[in-house]
C-alpha positions in Angstrom: 12.2 -16.7 -25.6 8.8 -18.5 -25.4 9.5 -19.4 -21.8 10.0 -15.7 -21.0 6.6 -14.9 -22.5 5.1 -17.8 -20.5 6.5 -16.6 -17.2 5.4 -13.0 -17.9 1.9 -14.0 -19.0 1.4 -16.3 -16.0 2.6 -13.5 -13.6 0.3 -10.9 -15.3 -2.8 -13.1 -15.4 -2.3 -14.4 -11.8 -1.9 -11.0 -10.3 -4.7 -9.5 -12.4 -7.2 -12.1 -11.2 -6.1 -11.9 -7.5 -8.9 -10.9 -5.2 -6.6 -8.4 -3.4 -5.8 -6.7 -6.7 -9.5 -6.4 -7.7 -10.6 -5.1 -4.3 -7.8 -2.6 -4.1 -8.5 -1.3 -7.6 -12.2 -1.0 -6.9 -11.8 0.8 -3.6 -9.2 3.2 -5.1 -11.5 4.0 -8.0 -14.3 4.8 -5.5 -11.8 7.1 -3.7 -10.9 8.9 -6.9 -14.5 9.4 -7.8 -15.1 10.7 -4.3 -12.2 13.2 -4.5 -13.3 14.4 -7.8 -16.8 15.1 -6.4 -15.7 16.2 -2.9 -17.3 19.6 -3.1 -20.7 18.2 -4.2 -20.6 15.6 -1.5 -19.5 18.1 1.1 -22.4 20.4 0.2 -24.9 17.6 0.3 -23.9 16.6 3.9 -23.0 19.9 5.5 -26.0 22.0 4.5 -25.9 25.5 6.0 -22.3 26.4 7.0 -22.9 30.0 7.8 -21.6 31.0 11.2 -24.1 33.2 13.1 -22.2 35.5 15.4 -23.7 37.8 18.0 -22.0 41.2 18.5 -22.0 43.4 21.6 -20.6 46.8 20.6 -19.4 49.0 23.5 -18.5 51.8 21.1 -20.6 54.2 19.1 -19.7 53.0 15.6 -17.4 49.9 15.4 -20.3 47.5 14.6 -21.4 49.2 11.4 -17.8 49.5 10.2 -17.1 45.8 11.0 -20.3 44.8 9.2 -18.9 46.3 6.0 -15.5 44.6 6.5 -17.0 41.1 7.1 -19.4 40.9 4.2 -19.5 37.3 3.0 -21.8 34.3 3.1 -19.8 32.4 5.7 -20.5 34.8 8.6 -23.7 36.5 9.6 -23.3 39.3 12.2 -26.2 40.3 14.5 -25.9 43.2 17.0 -27.5 42.5 20.4 -28.0 44.5 23.5 -27.9 41.5 25.9 -25.6 41.4 28.9 -22.4 39.6 28.2 -23.2 36.8 30.6 -26.6 36.2 29.0 -25.0 36.2 25.5 -22.4 33.7 26.6 -25.2 31.4 27.9 -26.9 31.8 24.5 -23.7 30.6 22.8 -23.5 27.6 25.1 -27.2 26.7 24.4 -26.5 26.8 20.7 -28.5 30.0 19.8 -25.4 31.6 18.4 -22.2 30.1 17.0 -20.1 32.7 18.6 -20.1 36.0 20.5 -17.9 39.0 19.6 -17.4 41.8 22.1 -16.1 45.1 20.6 -14.5 47.8 22.7 -11.5 50.3 22.5 -8.2 50.4 24.3 -6.6 53.4 26.1 -5.5 54.8 22.7 -9.0 54.7 21.3 -8.2 51.8 18.9 -10.4 48.7 18.5 -9.9 45.5 20.6 -12.1 42.4 20.6 -12.9 39.2 22.5 -14.4 36.3 20.7 -16.3 33.6 22.6 -17.4 30.2 21.3 -18.0 26.7 22.7 -14.8 25.6 21.0 -12.2 27.5 19.1 -11.1 24.5 16.9 -12.7 26.1 13.8 -10.3 28.9 12.8 -12.2 30.2 9.8 -14.7 32.3 11.7 -12.3 33.7 14.2 -9.6 34.5 11.6 -12.2 36.3 9.4 -13.4 38.4 12.4 -9.8 39.1 13.4 -9.0 40.2 9.9 -12.0 42.6 10.0 -11.1 44.1 13.3 -7.4 44.6 12.2 -8.7 46.4 9.1 -10.7 48.7 11.4 -7.7 49.4 13.6 -5.6 50.3 10.6 -8.2 52.7 9.3 -8.7 54.4 12.6 -4.9 54.6 13.3 -4.4 56.2 9.9 -7.2 58.7 10.5 -5.7 59.7 13.8 -2.4 60.7 12.2 -4.1 62.3 9.3 -3.4 59.8 6.5 -5.9 59.9 3.6 -7.2 56.7 2.0 -5.0 57.3 -1.0 -1.9 57.7 1.2 -2.9 54.5 3.1 -3.2 52.6 -0.1 0.3 53.7 -1.2 1.7 52.7 2.2 0.4 49.1 1.9 0.9 48.7 -1.8 3.3 45.8 -2.4 6.8 46.6 -3.7 7.3 45.7 -7.4 9.7 42.8 -7.2 10.4 40.8 -10.3 12.7 37.8 -10.7 14.6 37.8 -14.0 16.8 34.8 -15.0 20.0 35.8 -17.0 20.7 32.4 -18.4 19.5 31.9 -22.0 17.5 28.8 -21.4 16.4 29.5 -17.8 12.7 29.1 -17.0 10.6 32.1 -16.0 8.9 32.2 -12.6 5.6 31.2 -14.1 7.2 28.3 -16.0 9.0 27.2 -12.8 5.8 27.1 -10.8 4.1 25.0 -13.4 7.1 22.7 -13.8 7.5 22.4 -10.0 3.9 21.2 -9.7 4.2 18.7 -12.5 7.6 17.4 -11.2 6.1 17.0 -7.7 3.2 14.9 -9.1 5.4 12.7 -11.2 7.9 12.2 -8.3 4.9 11.0 -6.1 3.8 8.6 -8.8 7.4 7.2 -9.2 7.8 6.9 -5.5 4.4 5.0 -5.0 5.0 2.9 -8.1 8.4 1.6 -6.9 7.3 0.9 -3.3 3.9 -0.7 -4.2 4.9 -2.9 -7.1 8.5 -3.5 -6.1 7.1 -5.2 -2.9 4.7 -7.1 -5.1 7.6 -8.6 -7.1 9.5 -9.7 -4.0 6.3 -11.3 -2.6 5.6 -13.1 -5.9 9.0 -14.7 -5.9 8.8 -15.6 -2.2 5.4 -17.1 -2.6 6.4 -19.4 -5.5 9.6 -20.4 -3.6 7.7 -21.3 -0.5 5.4 -23.6 -2.6 8.5 -25.3 -4.1 7.3 -24.4 -7.6 10.7 -22.6 -8.1 12.6 -25.9 -8.1 10.7 -26.9 -11.2 10.8 -23.5 -12.9 14.5 -22.9 -12.4 15.5 -26.1 -14.0 13.6 -25.4 -17.2 13.7 -21.5 -17.5 16.9 -19.4 -17.8 17.2 -17.2 -14.6 17.3 -14.0 -16.6 14.1 -14.9 -18.5 12.5 -15.9 -15.3 13.6 -12.8 -13.5 12.5 -10.4 -16.2 9.3 -12.3 -16.9 8.2 -11.6 -13.3 9.4 -8.0 -13.3 7.7 -7.1 -16.6 4.6 -9.1 -15.7 4.2 -7.1 -12.5 5.0 -3.9 -14.4 2.1 -4.7 -16.8 -0.2 -5.3 -13.9 0.7 -2.0 -12.4 0.3 -0.2 -15.7 -3.1 -1.8 -16.1 -4.1 -0.5 -12.7 -2.7 3.0 -13.3 -4.6 3.1 -16.6 -7.9 2.2 -14.8 -7.2 4.9 -12.2 -6.4 7.5 -14.9 -9.5 6.6 -16.9 -11.8 6.8 -13.9 -10.2 10.1 -12.7 -10.5 11.5 -16.3 -14.1 10.6 -16.5 -14.9 12.0 -13.0 -13.2 15.3 -13.7 -14.8 15.5 -17.2 -18.3 14.9 -15.6 -17.6 17.9 -13.3 -16.8 20.2 -16.2 -13.1 20.3 -15.6 -10.7 21.0 -18.5 -8.7 17.8 -17.7 -5.6 18.4 -19.8 -5.2 21.9 -18.3 -5.9 20.5 -14.8 -3.1 18.0 -15.3 -0.7 20.6 -16.8 -0.5 18.7 -20.2 -1.4 21.7 -22.3 1.8 23.7 -21.7 4.3 21.1 -20.6 7.1 20.5 -23.2 7.1 17.0 -24.7 10.8 16.6 -23.7 9.8 16.7 -20.0 7.4 13.8 -20.5 10.1 11.9 -22.5 12.6 12.3 -19.6 9.8 11.4 -17.1 9.1 8.1 -19.0 12.8 7.3 -19.5 13.8 7.7 -15.8 10.5 6.2 -14.6 11.2 2.9 -16.5 14.9 2.8 -15.7 14.2 3.5 -12.0 11.5 0.8 -11.9 13.8 -1.8 -13.5 16.7 -0.9 -11.2 14.7 -1.3 -8.0 12.7 -4.2 -9.4 15.8 -6.3 -9.9 16.8 -5.6 -6.3 13.4 -6.6 -5.0 13.3 -9.8 -7.0 16.8 -10.8 -5.8 15.9 -10.2 -2.2 12.6 -12.0 -2.6 14.5 -15.1 -3.9 16.6 -15.2 -0.7 13.8 -15.6 1.8 12.1 -18.9 2.5 8.8 -17.5 3.8 6.5 -14.8 2.7 6.6 -13.4 6.3 10.3 -12.6 5.8 9.8 -10.5 2.7 9.2 -7.2 4.5 12.4 -7.3 6.6 14.4 -8.3 3.6 13.3 -5.5 1.3 13.2 -2.7 4.0 16.8 -1.5 3.2 15.7 -0.9 -0.5 12.5 0.8 0.6 14.5 3.1 2.8 16.7 3.9 -0.1 13.6 4.9 -2.2 12.4 7.0 0.8 15.8 8.7 1.0 15.7 9.6 -2.7 12.2 11.0 -2.4 13.0 13.1 0.7 16.1 14.6 -1.1 13.8 15.3 -4.1 11.4 17.2 -1.8 14.3 19.4 -0.6 15.4 19.8 -4.2 12.1 21.2 -5.4 13.1 24.5 -3.8 16.9 24.1 -4.2 17.4 22.2 -7.4 20.9 23.7 -7.9 22.1 22.8 -4.4 25.5 21.1 -4.5 24.1 18.2 -2.4 21.2 17.7 -4.8 23.5 17.9 -7.8 25.9 15.4 -6.3 23.2 13.0 -5.3 21.7 13.1 -8.7 24.7 11.1 -10.0 24.2 8.3 -7.5 22.4 5.6 -9.6 19.8 4.7 -7.0 18.9 8.4 -6.6 19.3 9.4 -10.3 15.7 8.5 -11.5 14.1 11.0 -9.2 16.9 13.7 -8.7 18.1 14.0 -12.3 14.6 14.2 -13.5 13.9 16.8 -10.9 16.8 18.9 -12.1 15.9 18.6 -15.8 12.4 19.7 -15.0 13.4 22.8 -13.0 16.7 24.0 -14.3 18.9 23.8 -17.4 21.2 20.8 -17.0 24.3 20.4 -19.2 24.0 17.6 -21.7 27.1 15.9 -20.4 25.6 15.7 -16.9 22.5 14.0 -18.2 24.6 11.6 -20.3 26.9 10.8 -17.4 24.0 10.1 -15.0 22.3 8.0 -17.7 25.5 6.0 -18.3 26.0 5.4 -14.6 22.4 4.3 -14.2 22.5 1.9 -17.1 25.9 0.5 -16.0 24.6 -0.1 -12.5 21.5 -1.7 -13.8 23.5 -4.0 -16.1 25.7 -5.1 -13.2 22.7 -5.7 -11.0 21.1 -7.9 -13.7 24.4 -9.8 -14.2 24.9 -10.5 -10.5 21.2 -10.6 -9.7 20.5 -13.4 -12.2 23.2 -15.5 -10.5 21.9 -14.7 -7.0 18.3 -15.3 -8.2 19.0 -18.7 -9.6 20.9 -19.9 -6.5 18.7 -18.1 -4.0 15.4 -19.8 -5.1 17.0 -23.1 -4.1 18.0 -22.0 -0.7 15.8 -22.5 2.4 16.2 -21.7 6.1 16.9 -18.5 8.0 18.0 -15.5 6.0 21.3 -13.7 6.2 21.5 -11.4 3.2 25.2 -11.1 2.5 26.0 -14.7 3.4 23.1 -16.0 1.4 24.1 -14.0 -1.7 27.5 -15.5 -1.6 26.1 -19.0 -1.2 23.5 -18.4 -4.0 26.3 -17.5 -6.5 28.2 -20.6 -5.5 25.1 -22.7 -6.1 24.8 -21.2 -9.5 28.3 -22.3 -10.5 27.5 -26.0 -9.7 
């Protein structure tokens, strides 16, 4: 057991001191601080964002009505009497941000042309379009004799409530909150597996290419060595995540945010966090074993990426199905896929977070996941021990068979 702690400690300290780890952590912390203060930074650099729009009104009264509709700090309207060509030239010269020409069609209803040097910024044009549409609605209603009260009734939304009949079903508000939380945790799980799974494979391949493995494998049991590296890298990743969380927490707190409410921790049931932790750890261990085994089969660090690509694609597939499942958690496809061990950590957690899942389904998916993980550890340890002694060009299936044969010798 002492050798396990030795391997784990060596992996943890080596990765923690690595220049790439320190630089990545520092840059990510700066990014988190920047995102937490994005509004302040934006205001400091952008200055006056008000769009100054000149208006040529070819009608008696549309400008005054539009001015009431477009009443915000983002747009300033100024009525001008210039000719249209002169006004367009003023826009090109930068005197105005845009030019709006108001007129009426054959039915006496408003129509407008908006001119600007570029129309890439949709905010100004969309706000002006909304104002002109409101004017058109008001004028059309007055032409057919509708009062303001009748118009309000016409556009009043239909009362439409969603009521779940199941006893333990979540309300619409609870579903929206749960969906946001599940989405964030799925992203975290996805990034965690991809980022640190690749780190495990690279760590194994690096030691193998330096021939250190030939010494280690003769003195440390393969299971101890395998899990020493997996847990060592897991501790590195948790350390990095803790630093990110602490920096983000401090940055949000400094901006006056109620952090726990911002993260959804104030209303989320503890059971959801328990399931999140359980599936997070099991999913990480499942994929970590695969990454470590594949890393042991390559002879050069350059070959790591092609070797682990199939596993990464599997993680991506699970994540993509989960994104579909956020809106259709009870879809037969999502339900069926949640029992596939490699998809279970994301999909079963998704279902538990959004709908009421029978206890036997949770137990079955958990049993399948644990059984698959035990089988991978059993086979993986044999492949790992033989694989670290193999050099040359990689052929995954052929090398796995040869690695197991080497273990038996």
